[in-house]
Each structure stands twice: as structure tokens, then as C-alpha cells.
LOBADO-346157 format. One line per field, with one value per residue (C-alpha): residue number from 1; residue in three letters; z, x, y. Coordinates in Angstrom, 1 decimal. Each point is the difference from the previous one (the first is absolute). Layout:
REM residues N
n [NUM / ...]
res [ALA / ...]
c3 [Z / ...]
c1 [X / ...]
c2 [Y / ...]
END
This chain:
REM residues 446
n [1 / 2 / 3 / 4 / 5 / 6 / 7 / 8 / 9 / 10 / 11 / 12 / 13 / 14 / 15 / 16 / 17 / 18 / 19 / 20 / 21 / 22 / 23 / 24 / 25 / 26 / 27 / 28 / 29 / 30 / 31 / 32 / 33 / 34 / 35 / 36 / 37 / 38 / 39 / 40 / 41 / 42 / 43 / 44 / 45 / 46 / 47 / 48 / 49 / 50 / 51 / 52 / 53 / 54 / 55 / 56 / 57 / 58 / 59 / 60 / 61 / 62 / 63 / 64 / 65 / 66 / 67 / 68 / 69 / 70 / 71 / 72 / 73 / 74 / 75 / 76 / 77 / 78 / 79 / 80 / 81 / 82 / 83 / 84 / 85 / 86 / 87 / 88 / 89 / 90 / 91 / 92 / 93 / 94 / 95 / 96 / 97 / 98 / 99 / 100 / 101 / 102 / 103 / 104 / 105 / 106 / 107 / 108 / 109 / 110 / 111 / 112 / 113 / 114 / 115 / 116 / 117 / 118 / 119 / 120 / 121 / 122 / 123 / 124 / 125 / 126 / 127 / 128 / 129 / 130 / 131 / 132 / 133 / 134 / 135 / 136 / 137 / 138 / 139 / 140 / 141 / 142 / 143 / 144 / 145 / 146 / 147 / 148 / 149 / 150 / 151 / 152 / 153 / 154 / 155 / 156 / 157 / 158 / 159 / 160 / 161 / 162 / 163 / 164 / 165 / 166 / 167 / 168 / 169 / 170 / 171 / 172 / 173 / 174 / 175 / 176 / 177 / 178 / 179 / 180 / 181 / 182 / 183 / 184 / 185 / 186 / 187 / 188 / 189 / 190 / 191 / 192 / 193 / 194 / 195 / 196 / 197 / 198 / 199 / 200 / 201 / 202 / 203 / 204 / 205 / 206 / 207 / 208 / 209 / 210 / 211 / 212 / 213 / 214 / 215 / 216 / 217 / 218 / 219 / 220 / 221 / 222 / 223 / 224 / 225 / 226 / 227 / 228 / 229 / 230 / 231 / 232 / 233 / 234 / 235 / 236 / 237 / 238 / 239 / 240 / 241 / 242 / 243 / 244 / 245 / 246 / 247 / 248 / 249 / 250 / 251 / 252 / 253 / 254 / 255 / 256 / 257 / 258 / 259 / 260 / 261 / 262 / 263 / 264 / 265 / 266 / 267 / 268 / 269 / 270 / 271 / 272 / 273 / 274 / 275 / 276 / 277 / 278 / 279 / 280 / 281 / 282 / 283 / 284 / 285 / 286 / 287 / 288 / 289 / 290 / 291 / 292 / 293 / 294 / 295 / 296 / 297 / 298 / 299 / 300 / 301 / 302 / 303 / 304 / 305 / 306 / 307 / 308 / 309 / 310 / 311 / 312 / 313 / 314 / 315 / 316 / 317 / 318 / 319 / 320 / 321 / 322 / 323 / 324 / 325 / 326 / 327 / 328 / 329 / 330 / 331 / 332 / 333 / 334 / 335 / 336 / 337 / 338 / 339 / 340 / 341 / 342 / 343 / 344 / 345 / 346 / 347 / 348 / 349 / 350 / 351 / 352 / 353 / 354 / 355 / 356 / 357 / 358 / 359 / 360 / 361 / 362 / 363 / 364 / 365 / 366 / 367 / 368 / 369 / 370 / 371 / 372 / 373 / 374 / 375 / 376 / 377 / 378 / 379 / 380 / 381 / 382 / 383 / 384 / 385 / 386 / 387 / 388 / 389 / 390 / 391 / 392 / 393 / 394 / 395 / 396 / 397 / 398 / 399 / 400 / 401 / 402 / 403 / 404 / 405 / 406 / 407 / 408 / 409 / 410 / 411 / 412 / 413 / 414 / 415 / 416 / 417 / 418 / 419 / 420 / 421 / 422 / 423 / 424 / 425 / 426 / 427 / 428 / 429 / 430 / 431 / 432 / 433 / 434 / 435 / 436 / 437 / 438 / 439 / 440 / 441 / 442 / 443 / 444 / 445 / 446]
res [MET / PRO / GLU / GLN / PHE / ILE / ALA / GLU / GLU / SER / ARG / SER / ILE / GLY / HIS / ALA / GLY / ARG / ARG / GLU / LEU / ILE / ALA / TRP / ALA / PHE / TYR / ASP / PHE / ALA / ASN / SER / GLY / TYR / THR / THR / VAL / VAL / GLN / THR / THR / LEU / PHE / ASN / THR / TYR / PHE / VAL / GLY / VAL / VAL / ALA / GLY / GLY / VAL / GLY / GLY / VAL / SER / PRO / GLY / LEU / ALA / THR / LEU / LEU / TRP / SER / LEU / SER / VAL / GLY / PHE / ALA / ASN / PHE / VAL / VAL / MET / PHE / SER / ALA / PRO / VAL / ILE / GLY / ALA / ILE / ALA / ASP / ILE / LYS / ALA / CYS / LYS / LYS / ARG / PHE / LEU / LEU / TRP / SER / SER / ILE / GLY / CYS / ILE / VAL / SER / THR / ALA / LEU / LEU / ALA / GLN / VAL / GLY / PRO / GLY / ASP / TYR / LYS / LEU / GLY / MET / VAL / LEU / VAL / THR / VAL / SER / VAL / ILE / MET / PHE / ALA / TYR / GLY / GLU / ASN / LEU / ILE / ALA / ALA / PHE / LEU / PRO / GLU / LEU / VAL / PRO / GLU / GLU / GLN / MET / GLY / ARG / LEU / SER / GLY / TYR / GLY / TRP / GLY / LEU / GLY / TYR / VAL / GLY / GLY / LEU / LEU / THR / LEU / LEU / LEU / CYS / LEU / GLY / TYR / LEU / HIS / TRP / ALA / MET / GLN / GLN / GLY / MET / GLY / GLU / ALA / GLU / ALA / VAL / PRO / VAL / THR / LEU / LEU / ILE / THR / ALA / VAL / THR / PHE / ALA / LEU / THR / ALA / ALA / PRO / THR / PHE / ILE / TRP / LEU / ARG / GLU / ARG / ALA / ARG / PRO / LEU / PRO / GLU / VAL / SER / GLY / GLU / ARG / ILE / LEU / ALA / ALA / SER / PHE / GLY / ARG / LEU / ARG / HIS / THR / PHE / ARG / GLU / ALA / ARG / ARG / PHE / ARG / ASP / LEU / ILE / ARG / PHE / LEU / MET / THR / LEU / ALA / VAL / TYR / GLN / SER / GLY / VAL / SER / THR / VAL / ILE / VAL / LEU / ALA / ALA / VAL / TYR / ALA / GLN / GLN / VAL / MET / GLY / PHE / ASP / THR / GLN / SER / LEU / ILE / VAL / LEU / ILE / MET / VAL / ILE / ASN / VAL / THR / ALA / ALA / VAL / GLY / ALA / LEU / ILE / CYS / GLY / HIS / LEU / GLN / ASP / ARG / ILE / GLY / SER / VAL / PRO / THR / LEU / ALA / ILE / THR / LEU / ALA / ILE / TRP / ILE / ALA / ALA / LEU / LEU / ALA / ALA / TYR / PHE / ALA / GLU / GLU / ARG / SER / GLN / MET / TRP / ILE / VAL / GLY / ASN / MET / ILE / GLY / ILE / ALA / MET / GLY / ALA / SER / GLN / ALA / VAL / GLY / ARG / ALA / LEU / VAL / SER / LYS / PHE / SER / PRO / ALA / GLU / ARG / ALA / GLY / GLU / PHE / LEU / GLY / LEU / TRP / GLY / LEU / VAL / ASN / ARG / LEU / SER / VAL / ILE / VAL / GLY / PRO / LEU / SER / TYR / GLY / LEU / ILE / ASN / TYR / TRP / SER / GLY / GLY / ASN / HIS / ARG / LEU / SER / LEU / LEU / SER / THR / LEU / ALA / PHE / PHE / ALA / LEU / GLY / LEU / LEU / LEU / LEU / SER / LYS / VAL / ASP / GLU / ALA / ARG / GLY / ARG / ALA / ALA / ALA / ASN / ASN / PHE / LEU / ALA / CYS / GLY / ASP / SER]
c3 [119.1 / 0.9 / -2.1 / -0.2 / -1.0 / -2.8 / -1.2 / 0.0 / -2.1 / -2.4 / -0.7 / 0.1 / -2.8 / -1.2 / -1.1 / 3.4 / 1.7 / 3.2 / -1.4 / -1.5 / 3.1 / 2.3 / -2.4 / -0.2 / 4.0 / 0.3 / -1.5 / 3.2 / 1.8 / -1.8 / 0.0 / 3.8 / 1.1 / -1.5 / 1.6 / 3.4 / 0.0 / -2.0 / 0.8 / 3.4 / 2.1 / -0.5 / -2.8 / 0.5 / 3.8 / -1.1 / -2.3 / 2.3 / 3.2 / -1.7 / -3.8 / 0.5 / 3.6 / 2.8 / -2.1 / -2.8 / 1.7 / -0.4 / 2.6 / 0.7 / -1.1 / -3.4 / -0.3 / 0.1 / -2.4 / -2.8 / 0.4 / -0.5 / -2.7 / -2.1 / 0.5 / -1.0 / -3.0 / -1.3 / 0.6 / -1.8 / -3.2 / 0.4 / 0.6 / -3.6 / -2.0 / 1.5 / -1.8 / -3.4 / 0.3 / 1.1 / -3.5 / -1.8 / 1.7 / -1.1 / -3.4 / -0.9 / 2.5 / 1.6 / 3.7 / 0.8 / -2.2 / 2.3 / 3.0 / -0.7 / -0.6 / 2.9 / 2.4 / -1.7 / 0.9 / 3.5 / 0.7 / -1.4 / 1.7 / 3.3 / -0.1 / -0.8 / 3.0 / 1.8 / -1.1 / 2.1 / 3.2 / 2.6 / -2.0 / -3.2 / 0.5 / -3.3 / -2.0 / 2.4 / -1.1 / -3.4 / 0.3 / 2.1 / -2.4 / -3.1 / 1.9 / 1.5 / -3.7 / -1.3 / 3.0 / -0.5 / -3.7 / 0.6 / 2.8 / -2.1 / -3.4 / 2.2 / 1.2 / -3.5 / -0.7 / 3.0 / -2.2 / -2.8 / 2.6 / 2.1 / -0.2 / 2.1 / 2.8 / 0.7 / -0.1 / 3.6 / 0.7 / -2.5 / 1.2 / 3.4 / -0.8 / -1.6 / 2.6 / 2.6 / -2.0 / -0.3 / 3.1 / 0.6 / -2.4 / 1.9 / 3.3 / -1.8 / -1.2 / 3.2 / 1.9 / -2.4 / 1.0 / 3.0 / 0.2 / -1.8 / 2.4 / 3.0 / -1.4 / -1.1 / 3.6 / 1.3 / -2.4 / 1.5 / -3.1 / 0.5 / -1.7 / -2.7 / -1.1 / 0.5 / -1.2 / -3.4 / -0.5 / 0.8 / -3.1 / -2.0 / 1.6 / -0.9 / -3.8 / -0.1 / 1.5 / -2.0 / -3.4 / 1.1 / 1.6 / -3.5 / -2.1 / 0.3 / -1.4 / -3.2 / -0.7 / 0.5 / -0.4 / -3.1 / -2.0 / -1.2 / -1.3 / -3.9 / -1.4 / -2.0 / -3.6 / -1.3 / 2.4 / -0.4 / 0.1 / 1.2 / -0.2 / 3.4 / 2.3 / -1.7 / 0.1 / 3.8 / 0.9 / -2.1 / 2.1 / 3.2 / -1.4 / -0.7 / 3.2 / 2.0 / -2.3 / 0.7 / 3.9 / 0.7 / -1.3 / 2.5 / 2.6 / 2.8 / -1.0 / 0.1 / 3.5 / 1.3 / -1.8 / 2.0 / 3.4 / -0.8 / -0.3 / 3.5 / 1.9 / -2.0 / 0.9 / 3.6 / -1.0 / -1.8 / 2.8 / 2.4 / -2.7 / -0.5 / 3.4 / 2.8 / 0.7 / 0.4 / 2.5 / 1.9 / 0.1 / 0.6 / 2.6 / 1.5 / -0.1 / -1.8 / -0.9 / -3.5 / 1.0 / 1.8 / -2.7 / -2.6 / 2.5 / 0.2 / -3.8 / -0.4 / 2.3 / -2.0 / -3.2 / 1.8 / 0.8 / -3.1 / -2.0 / 2.4 / -0.8 / -3.5 / -0.1 / 2.5 / -1.8 / -3.5 / 0.9 / 1.9 / -2.9 / -2.3 / 2.7 / 1.3 / -2.5 / -0.4 / 1.4 / 3.1 / 0.4 / -0.5 / 2.3 / 2.6 / -0.7 / 0.2 / 3.4 / 1.1 / -1.6 / 2.0 / 3.4 / -0.7 / -0.4 / 2.8 / 2.2 / -1.7 / 0.9 / 3.8 / 0.1 / 2.7 / 0.3 / -2.3 / 0.9 / -1.2 / -3.7 / -0.4 / 0.3 / -2.4 / -2.6 / 0.0 / -0.5 / -2.6 / -1.8 / 0.0 / -1.4 / -2.8 / -1.4 / -0.1 / -1.4 / -3.0 / -0.9 / -0.1 / -1.6 / -3.0 / -0.4 / -0.1 / -2.7 / -1.8 / 0.1 / -1.0 / -3.0 / -3.7 / -0.4 / -3.5 / 1.3 / 3.4 / -0.7 / -0.3 / 2.8 / 2.4 / -1.2 / 1.5 / 3.3 / -0.3 / -0.7 / 3.3 / 2.4 / -1.5 / 1.0 / 3.3 / 0.5 / -0.6 / 2.0 / 3.1 / 0.8 / -1.3 / 2.6 / 2.8 / -1.1 / -0.1 / 3.3 / 1.5 / -1.6 / 1.2 / 3.6 / 0.5 / -0.2 / 1.8 / -1.4 / 2.1 / -1.5 / -3.4 / 0.8 / 0.2 / -3.7 / -0.7 / 1.9 / -1.7 / -3.0 / 1.2 / 1.7 / -3.5 / -2.0 / 2.0 / -0.4 / -3.8 / -0.4 / 1.1 / -3.2 / -2.1 / -1.4 / -0.8 / -1.9 / -2.3 / -0.6 / -1.1 / -2.1 / -1.9 / -0.7 / -1.6 / -2.0 / -1.6 / -1.1 / -1.1 / -2.3 / -1.8 / 0.8 / -0.1]
c1 [120.9 / -1.7 / -2.9 / 1.5 / 3.4 / -1.5 / -1.9 / 3.0 / 1.9 / -3.1 / 0.0 / 3.9 / 0.8 / -3.1 / 1.1 / 0.7 / -3.5 / -0.6 / -0.5 / 3.4 / 1.9 / -1.3 / 1.0 / 3.8 / -0.1 / -1.5 / 3.2 / 1.9 / -2.9 / 0.6 / 3.8 / 0.5 / -1.2 / 3.2 / 2.2 / -1.7 / -0.4 / 3.3 / 2.5 / -1.2 / -1.9 / -0.5 / 2.1 / 3.4 / -0.2 / -1.1 / 2.8 / 2.7 / -1.4 / -1.6 / 0.9 / 3.9 / 0.6 / -1.0 / -1.3 / 1.9 / 3.3 / 1.2 / 1.6 / -2.7 / 3.1 / 0.2 / -3.7 / -0.6 / 3.0 / -1.8 / -3.1 / 1.8 / 1.9 / -3.3 / -1.6 / 3.5 / 0.6 / -3.8 / 0.6 / 3.5 / -1.9 / -2.8 / 2.5 / 1.7 / -3.3 / -2.8 / 1.3 / 0.3 / -3.5 / -1.2 / 1.2 / -1.1 / -3.7 / 0.1 / 1.1 / -2.7 / -2.4 / -0.6 / 0.4 / -3.4 / 1.0 / 3.3 / -1.7 / -2.2 / 2.8 / 1.9 / -3.0 / -0.7 / 3.8 / -0.6 / -3.2 / 1.2 / 3.5 / -1.8 / -2.4 / 2.9 / 2.0 / -3.3 / 2.3 / 2.9 / 0.5 / 2.6 / 3.5 / -1.1 / 1.6 / 1.8 / -3.4 / -1.5 / 3.0 / -0.9 / -3.6 / 0.6 / 2.5 / -2.4 / -2.9 / 1.8 / 1.2 / -3.6 / -1.4 / 2.8 / -0.9 / -3.6 / 0.6 / 2.0 / -2.7 / -3.0 / 2.4 / 0.5 / -3.8 / 0.1 / 0.9 / -2.8 / -2.7 / 0.2 / 1.9 / 3.2 / -1.7 / -2.3 / 2.7 / 0.7 / -3.5 / -0.7 / 3.4 / -1.1 / -3.2 / 1.4 / 2.4 / -2.6 / -2.5 / 3.4 / 0.0 / -3.6 / 0.3 / 3.4 / -2.4 / -2.8 / 2.2 / 1.6 / -3.4 / -0.8 / 3.4 / -0.6 / -3.4 / 1.3 / 3.0 / -2.3 / -2.3 / 3.1 / 1.6 / -3.2 / -0.2 / 3.1 / 2.5 / 3.5 / 2.0 / 1.0 / -3.6 / -1.7 / 2.1 / 0.5 / -3.8 / 0.2 / 2.1 / -2.9 / -2.5 / 2.5 / 0.1 / -3.5 / -0.8 / 2.6 / -1.6 / -3.7 / 1.1 / 2.0 / -2.8 / -1.5 / 3.5 / -0.1 / -3.8 / 0.0 / 3.7 / 0.6 / 3.2 / 0.1 / 3.5 / 0.6 / 2.5 / 3.0 / -0.9 / 3.4 / 1.5 / -1.2 / 1.5 / 3.8 / 0.3 / -2.0 / 2.9 / 2.6 / -2.4 / -0.8 / 3.8 / 0.9 / -3.1 / 1.4 / 3.5 / -1.5 / -1.5 / 3.4 / 1.4 / -2.1 / -0.1 / 1.3 / -3.4 / -1.6 / 2.5 / -2.5 / -1.7 / 3.5 / 0.6 / -3.2 / 0.5 / 3.2 / -1.6 / -2.8 / 2.7 / 1.5 / -3.5 / -1.7 / 2.7 / -1.1 / -3.8 / 0.7 / 2.1 / -3.4 / -2.1 / 2.0 / 1.4 / -2.0 / -2.1 / 3.0 / 1.3 / -3.1 / -0.1 / 3.7 / 0.4 / -3.1 / -1.4 / -3.2 / -2.0 / -1.4 / -3.1 / 1.0 / 2.3 / -3.0 / -2.2 / 3.2 / 0.2 / -3.5 / 0.1 / 3.0 / -2.3 / -2.6 / 2.5 / 1.7 / -3.3 / -0.5 / 3.5 / -0.4 / -3.4 / 1.2 / 3.4 / -1.7 / -2.0 / 2.9 / 2.2 / -2.4 / -0.1 / 3.6 / 2.1 / 1.1 / 3.9 / -1.3 / -2.3 / 2.3 / 2.4 / -2.4 / -0.7 / 3.8 / 0.4 / -2.8 / 1.6 / 3.2 / -2.0 / -1.6 / 2.9 / 1.7 / -2.9 / 0.2 / 3.9 / -0.5 / -3.4 / 0.2 / -3.7 / -2.6 / -2.4 / 2.6 / -0.1 / -3.5 / 1.0 / 2.8 / -2.3 / -2.6 / 2.9 / 1.3 / -3.5 / -0.2 / 3.4 / -0.2 / -3.1 / 1.1 / 3.3 / -1.1 / -3.0 / 2.2 / 3.0 / -2.0 / -1.9 / 3.1 / 1.7 / -3.1 / 0.0 / 3.6 / -0.8 / -1.3 / -3.4 / 1.1 / 3.0 / -1.7 / 0.7 / 3.7 / 0.2 / -2.1 / 2.4 / 2.7 / -1.8 / -0.6 / 3.9 / 0.6 / -2.6 / 1.4 / 3.9 / -1.6 / -1.5 / 3.5 / 1.9 / -2.4 / -1.0 / 3.6 / 1.8 / -2.2 / 0.5 / 3.6 / 0.3 / -2.3 / 2.0 / 3.5 / -1.2 / -1.3 / -3.6 / 0.1 / -3.3 / 0.4 / 3.5 / -1.5 / -2.7 / 2.5 / 1.0 / -3.6 / 0.0 / 3.0 / -2.2 / -2.5 / 2.4 / 2.0 / -3.1 / -1.3 / 3.5 / -0.4 / -3.4 / 0.9 / 2.1 / -3.7 / -1.5 / -3.7 / -1.2 / 3.2 / -0.7 / -3.6 / 1.1 / 2.6 / -3.1 / -1.9 / 2.6 / 0.7 / -3.3 / -0.2 / 3.3 / -1.6 / 3.0 / -0.2]
c2 [88.9 / 3.1 / 1.4 / 3.2 / -0.8 / -2.3 / 2.9 / 2.3 / -2.4 / -0.5 / 3.7 / 0.8 / -2.6 / -1.2 / -3.4 / -1.7 / -0.7 / -1.4 / -3.8 / 0.4 / 1.6 / -2.7 / -2.6 / 1.5 / 0.2 / -3.6 / -1.5 / 1.0 / -1.6 / -3.3 / -0.2 / 1.1 / -3.6 / -1.2 / 1.9 / 0.0 / -4.0 / -1.0 / 2.8 / 1.4 / -2.5 / -3.3 / -1.9 / 1.9 / -1.2 / -3.3 / -0.4 / 1.0 / -2.0 / -3.1 / -0.4 / 1.0 / 0.0 / -2.4 / -3.1 / 1.5 / -0.6 / 3.5 / 2.0 / 3.3 / 2.6 / -1.9 / -0.7 / 4.1 / 0.4 / -2.5 / 1.9 / 3.4 / -1.6 / -1.2 / 3.4 / 1.9 / -1.9 / 0.5 / 3.8 / -0.1 / -1.4 / 2.6 / 2.9 / -0.4 / -1.2 / 2.1 / 3.4 / -2.0 / -1.5 / 3.5 / 1.5 / -2.8 / 0.5 / 4.1 / -0.9 / -2.4 / 1.2 / -3.4 / 0.6 / -1.7 / -3.0 / -0.4 / 1.0 / -3.5 / -1.9 / 0.9 / -0.5 / -3.5 / -1.1 / 1.3 / -1.9 / -2.9 / -0.3 / 0.9 / -2.9 / -2.1 / 1.0 / -2.0 / -3.2 / 0.9 / -2.2 / -0.4 / -0.5 / 1.5 / 3.2 / -0.3 / -0.2 / 2.8 / 2.2 / -0.4 / 0.7 / 2.9 / 1.6 / -0.4 / 1.3 / 3.3 / 0.4 / -0.2 / 2.3 / 2.6 / 0.3 / 0.5 / 2.6 / 2.3 / -0.7 / 1.4 / 2.6 / 1.3 / 0.7 / 2.6 / 3.0 / -0.7 / -0.2 / 3.2 / 3.5 / 0.2 / 2.1 / -3.1 / -2.9 / 0.0 / -0.7 / -2.6 / -1.9 / 0.3 / -1.4 / -2.6 / -1.0 / 0.5 / -2.7 / -2.1 / -0.4 / -0.8 / -2.9 / -1.2 / 0.2 / -2.3 / -2.5 / -0.2 / -0.3 / -2.7 / -2.1 / 0.7 / -1.4 / -3.1 / -0.8 / 0.3 / -2.3 / -2.3 / 0.1 / -1.1 / -2.9 / -1.0 / 0.9 / 1.3 / 2.8 / -2.1 / -1.1 / 3.5 / 2.8 / -1.3 / 0.3 / 3.6 / 0.5 / -1.2 / 2.3 / 2.6 / -0.5 / -0.6 / 3.3 / 2.0 / -1.6 / 1.2 / 3.4 / 1.0 / -0.8 / 3.6 / 1.3 / -2.0 / 1.0 / 3.7 / 1.4 / 1.3 / 0.0 / 3.6 / -0.1 / -0.1 / -2.4 / 1.8 / -1.2 / 0.3 / -2.8 / -3.4 / -3.7 / -0.2 / 3.8 / -0.2 / -0.8 / 2.3 / 2.5 / -0.4 / -0.2 / 3.3 / 1.7 / -0.9 / 1.3 / 3.3 / 0.1 / -0.7 / 2.2 / 2.9 / -0.7 / 3.4 / 1.3 / -2.3 / 0.6 / 0.4 / -3.4 / -1.7 / 1.6 / -1.3 / -3.5 / -0.2 / 1.1 / -2.5 / -2.7 / 0.6 / 0.5 / -2.4 / -2.7 / 0.2 / -0.2 / -3.2 / -1.6 / 0.6 / -1.3 / -2.9 / -0.9 / 1.7 / -3.1 / -2.2 / 2.8 / -0.2 / -3.5 / -0.8 / 2.8 / 1.0 / -3.5 / 0.5 / -3.2 / -0.4 / 1.4 / 3.0 / 0.8 / -0.1 / 2.6 / 2.2 / 0.3 / 0.4 / 2.7 / 1.9 / -0.6 / 2.2 / 2.5 / 0.2 / 0.4 / 3.1 / 1.2 / -0.4 / 2.0 / 2.7 / 0.6 / -0.3 / 3.5 / 1.3 / -0.1 / 1.7 / 2.7 / 0.4 / -1.6 / -3.6 / 1.0 / 1.6 / -3.0 / -2.8 / 1.6 / -0.4 / -3.8 / -0.6 / 1.6 / -2.4 / -2.6 / 0.6 / 0.5 / -3.4 / -1.8 / 1.5 / -1.3 / -3.6 / -0.3 / 0.8 / -1.8 / -2.8 / -0.9 / -1.5 / 3.0 / 2.5 / -1.6 / 1.3 / 3.8 / -0.7 / -1.9 / 2.9 / 2.6 / -2.4 / -0.2 / 3.9 / 0.6 / -2.9 / 1.1 / 3.5 / -0.4 / -2.5 / 2.3 / 3.3 / -1.9 / -0.9 / 3.0 / 2.0 / -2.0 / 0.3 / 3.9 / -0.1 / -2.4 / 1.4 / -1.6 / -1.6 / -1.7 / -1.1 / -4.1 / 1.0 / 2.6 / -2.2 / -3.2 / 2.1 / 0.3 / -3.6 / -0.3 / 2.0 / -2.2 / -3.2 / 1.1 / 1.1 / -3.5 / -1.9 / 2.7 / 0.3 / -3.7 / -1.2 / 2.2 / -1.1 / -3.7 / 0.0 / 1.6 / -2.0 / -3.0 / 1.5 / 0.8 / -3.4 / 1.0 / 3.2 / 1.9 / 3.2 / 0.8 / -0.8 / 2.6 / 2.5 / -0.2 / 0.6 / 3.2 / 1.4 / 0.1 / 2.3 / 2.6 / -0.1 / 0.6 / 2.6 / 2.0 / -0.6 / 1.0 / 3.4 / 0.5 / -0.6 / 3.3 / -1.6 / 3.4 / -0.3 / -3.5 / 0.7 / 2.6 / -2.2 / -2.6 / 2.9 / 1.6 / -3.6 / -0.4 / 3.6 / -0.5 / -3.1 / -2.3 / -3.5]
END
């Protein structure tokens, strides 16, 4: 994280210095190994090809659907529970405590995935579901700290640095796994013996690199003294009802959340199933697949850093429009690709678009959110993200199943999400949305 940026932050807010900003961003570094190894690269293809498919005795189309159902059910749970957890975290000022427990849950369930072998697809589905739920809670809670750390005009940069550092973390974890797989193959091990160990590597890396967050990140919120005991849950639902009733005051937030739900369905599909597409359609083996994902992580980090600065200069909405256009071009190129070499170009385009769109989306929701209710509003952001992970991969999985494993046809549904998202984005007024959040605080609403 550049020194000039850190110095600016310390002067402008006084209470979030270099160490704490790095500690916040380092959580993105820590949890990205989980998404890279479990959801994007290794375990998803291992589940489809080995655990459920092939030796597991399940057809390829059904194996892909089972994976999509596991991820979809987990996100269905998170979709309804995350806003409530966010509201409770605001009321009791316990975002950091909840973040710790969700991280432990994700780390433990990831480590237990090492016990999943050929034919154990039911156990694999249960553990994947738990790990996805715990990961999603942590993602929402760490995002809720963002409005406390920097002023809104610098949220884009900090969010971009976090996402960029996250892709570096995912790349590091993937390199460790690649190194182990290379050694294991030299020892004559097969996939069923080697891949499970990468889950242990991922869990340990997550635990070690998340430590700075829990050591240095501060909980600045103060609990509401009049709410305690059994009243907490009732109060959290009350705040959520209040937020939905007053949605008209945050119409640009609501419009953007609708936009996010659509285009993020496409992003989620790519994250969860791109490796399956590269393996099943383009013939990538495991090691080539890992290298491709490494390349995507590097370009995603670059995309997040560049667009983090760009959105603070030209605005989040124009920046996001550019990234959605890149997404559309990338998926069109993937649809028409016939040679493996073409997928390397597609991978770089996806990386830039992925890093940029995720960094911009988190920052824009933070700009539209009153700081005193960040946990609740970022919980809504999490709700939309989880909905997208249900709709996107499940639509891909169903089309793939009904078409007898036609991945190119399934890809068209993913392309449609980005095209519709770009259309909906044109209705979002960034300046009006920021003004609504500022006016909410000025009026002293709760």
C-alpha cells in the first residue's frame, strides 16, 4: 500500500493509521486463498471430476449441478441471514467478534474438506456449504469496517488496494498448492491423494495471514446501551424494517443493488465455473489450469488497483460501465474460442474486469451507506452478492444439465447478466446516492 496514500489517510481521519489500514486490507489477502483454491481452481474441478463424477459414479452434467446446488444453497442461507447479522453487529458493536467466528468456521470446514475423497460427494456438499456460508459472513463483516476507516472520496482506493492484495493472497496460496502438487506428482501420487492436501494448505494459510486483522483492526462502533439480551434480535429486525420502509430515501442504493444482483450473477458464475469450462471445453489439465488462474489473479490485482484510483477520479459508475464492457468482450471471446491459446487472452481480460468490478462495487455501496449503519447496509450488499451466487451458477448448472453438458450454451446465460447489468447501471445517479447517505447522518436518523 503506497506510503503517500497511508499518510493522506492518517492526516484526513486521524484514527486509522498505516498499520490498521494494512490490517484491514490483509483480510482480503487471507480469505482470497479460499475462493481461489476451493471455489475457483482446484476443489471445484476435483469435486466435479473425481468426487462426484467419474469414480463417484455421477454423470458430468449432474456433477456440475450438484456443485452448483451446494454453493447455491449456502448463499441462499446467507442471503436471508447476513443483513440480520449485520444489524446485530451494529447494535452490539461486535463486527470484529463476528468476523473472528466466521473466519474460524471457514478455516475449519476448509481443512475438513481434505477428508473428502472419490464418492464422498454428500460429505463434500455439506462441508462446501458450511465453508461458503462462513466465508460470506466474513466478507460482509470486513467490508462493514470500510466507512469507519477512510472518507468517502478515498474509499475507492482503499477498496481497490484490498481487492488487489486479495488477488496476491490468492496467488500465493495457489503457488503453495502448485508446488505441493508438483512434488506429489513426482512421488507418483494421483489426484485423489494429492488434491486433498491442498485444502489443508489453504486453511493454514488463511489462519496465519488473517492474524494481523484481528491483532490491529479496531472496533470503533459503540453498542446501543438500551438494547440487550433477547431484545437484540427484535431490534435488528426492526432496523431492517425501517431501512426497507425508507428505501425511497436511498433509491440509488436500491437501484445499484439491483444492478449489482444482475451483473454479479455473471461474476459469480465465472468465479465458480470458469475452471470447469476451461477443463471440460478447452482441455486444460490441472497444472495448466492453475497457471491460468495465477495469470488471472495477477491481472485482477492490476485491475483492482487501477480502477480503485480511476473511480476516485472519474466516478464509480463510469468506471464500472467500462469494466462491464470488458466482461462482455471477454465472454464473447470465450464463446468463440477454439484454441487453448485463445483462452490465455480471455483469462487476462477476465482478470482485469473481475478485479475492477468487485473493487468498484464494494466502494460504491460503502459510499451510499450511512457510516453508523454500515454493518446493516453492507449486509444488504452481502444479500445481493449471495443472491447472485445462487442465480448465476445455478442457471449455468441447470442449462448445462438440460443440454447434456453443453458448456458453450451455458456461457450465453452468463453473458446476458453483464449486458443487462450495463443497461441497469445507466439508471444509477452516484452524486444523488452519496448525498442521501450524508443527509441520513446529518438528520441523525437511526
